[in-house]
N, C-alpha and C positions, 0 to 999 in steps of 0.2 A: 483624685482628680489627676488626669494625665496632662502632659505638656508636650508641645511640638514646637520646634524651631523652624521657621520659614524665612526664606530670603527673597525679597522683592526689591527690584531696582538697586541691588547691591547692599541693601540694609537687612539686618537680621531682626526678626520679631519672635519673641517667645509668646506662644499662644496656649492658653489653658482650654481643655475640653474634657468632656466626659470620657471615662475609661472606655476603650474600644472604638472611639471615634477618630483616632489619630489618622488612619488611612483615608477616611472620607474627607477630613479636614485638609489633609495633605493634597488630595486631588483638587479640592476647591482652591487652595492656595496656588497650586500649579496653574490652574486656569486663570486666576487673577494675575499671576506673574506673566503669563503669556500675553494677556491683554496689555499690561503695562509695558512689556517689551515691544509690542507692536506700536504703541503710542510713542515710545522713545525713538523708535526707528522713523516714525513719521513727523513728530514735532520736536524731537530732541529732549534734552534734560531741562525740564521747566519747573523742577521742584517736586519732591515726593508728594506733598499735599495735593497739588494740582493733578499730577499723574494718577494718584489714587482716586481722586474725585472723578476725573475723566473716565477711568476704567470702571468705576462704580456706575456711572451714567450709561456706559456702553453695555455693561452686564444687565442693568435695569431695563434698558431698551430691548435687549434680547429676551429677557424674561417677560416683558410686556407683550412682545410679539408671540411668544410661546403661549401665554395665557389667551390671547386673542384667537390663535389657531385652535387651542384646546376648546374654547367656547364654541367655535364654529363646528368642530367635530361633535361636541355634545349636542348641539342643536340639530345637526344632521342625523345623529343617532336617534334622537327623540323623534325627528320627522320619519326616519326609517321605521322606527318602532310603531308609530301610529299608522304609517302606510302599510306595514306588515300585517297589522291587525285587520286592515280593510282589504288588502290585496292578496294576502296569502304568504306562506312561509318561503316560497322560492324567491320572490322578489326581495323579501327581507334579508335572506341569506346573501344575495348579490349586493345589496346596499351595505350590509355589515362588512363584507369583504372589501368593498370600495373604501369604507371608512377605515378599516384596519390598514389598508395600503397607505392611506393618507397619514394616519398616525405614525406609521413606520417612516414615511418620508420626512415628517416633522422631526422625529427623533434623530434621523440621520443628519438633518440640517443642523440641529442643535449640537450634535457631537462634532460636526465639522468646524464649528466656530469656537 
C-alpha cells in the first residue's frame, strides 16, 4: 500500500492509496486544496472542518452538474441514434459531431473549475 502526504489549509494529511495511484490522488488533493483556498479567500479561516465540508459540497455540486450534463448528452445521443435509423447516416453523423462538441465543452468547463 502506497502513502501520500497532502497539505490542505496548512495542515498535513497522510493518505494511504493503492500502489500506482499516488499521482491521481495527488491531482485530486490539489483540486480540493484549490477549492479550500478559494473558500479561505472568500470567507476566511472558519475552521478546517467547515472549510472541508464547504469544499466537499462545492465539488459535489460540480459533480452533480456534470452528471446532469452527461445524462443530457446520453439522451441526445440516444435520440440521434434513433433519428439516424429513421433519417439516414448523414444526419446521424451531424448529430454525433454536435454531441461530441458538447461533450468537449463540458470537459473544458470541468477542467476550468
